[in-house]
C-alpha positions as CSV (number, residue, x, y, z in Angstrom):
1,X,17.8,-5.4,2.5
2,X,17.7,-5.6,-1.3
3,X,15.5,-3.4,-3.4
4,X,13.4,-6.4,-4.6
5,X,13.0,-7.7,-1.0
6,X,11.8,-4.2,0.0
7,X,9.4,-4.0,-2.8
8,X,8.0,-7.4,-2.0
9,X,7.4,-6.3,1.6
10,X,5.6,-3.1,0.4
11,X,3.5,-5.2,-2.0
12,X,2.5,-7.5,0.9
13,X,1.6,-4.5,2.9
14,X,-0.4,-3.0,0.0
15,X,-2.3,-6.3,-0.4
16,X,-3.1,-6.4,3.3
17,X,-4.5,-2.8,3.3
18,X,-6.6,-3.8,0.2
19,X,-8.2,-6.6,2.3
20,X,-8.6,-4.4,5.2
21,X,-10.3,-1.8,3.3
22,X,-12.6,-4.3,1.6
23,X,-13.5,-5.6,5.0
24,X,-14.1,-2.0,6.5
25,X,-16.3,-1.1,3.6
26,X,-18.5,-4.2,3.9
27,X,-18.7,-3.9,7.7
28,X,-22.1,-2.9,9.1
29,X,-20.3,-0.2,11.3
30,X,-18.1,1.2,8.6
31,X,-16.1,4.1,9.9
32,X,-15.5,6.6,6.9
33,X,-12.5,8.1,8.7
34,X,-10.9,4.7,9.2
35,X,-11.5,3.7,5.6
36,X,-10.1,7.1,4.3
37,X,-6.9,6.5,6.5
38,X,-6.5,3.1,5.2
39,X,-6.8,4.4,1.7
40,X,-4.3,7.1,2.4
41,X,-1.8,4.5,3.6
42,X,-2.4,2.2,0.7
43,X,-1.7,5.0,-1.7
44,X,1.4,6.0,0.1
45,X,2.8,2.5,-0.2
46,X,1.8,2.5,-3.9
47,X,3.7,5.7,-4.5
48,X,6.6,4.6,-2.5
49,X,6.8,1.4,-4.8
50,X,6.7,3.4,-7.9
51,X,9.3,5.9,-6.6
52,X,11.6,3.1,-5.7
53,X,11.2,1.3,-9.2
54,X,11.7,4.6,-10.9
55,X,14.8,5.4,-9.0
56,X,16.2,1.8,-9.8
57,X,15.4,2.3,-13.5
58,X,17.3,5.6,-13.6
59,X,20.3,4.0,-12.0
60,X,20.6,1.5,-14.8
């Protein structure tokens, strides 16, 4: 799998988590622990994308 393909997959997961967080926040039965876990996962993906881009830039 190419780096760009992997980054695209991570970006799609990041966007999906953003939508899921938005829906969870606006749900009448919002679960704070679930929202916090979703945000943690989203941040982890964002950090991974940043790391991959940085590693790629340092190779070139």
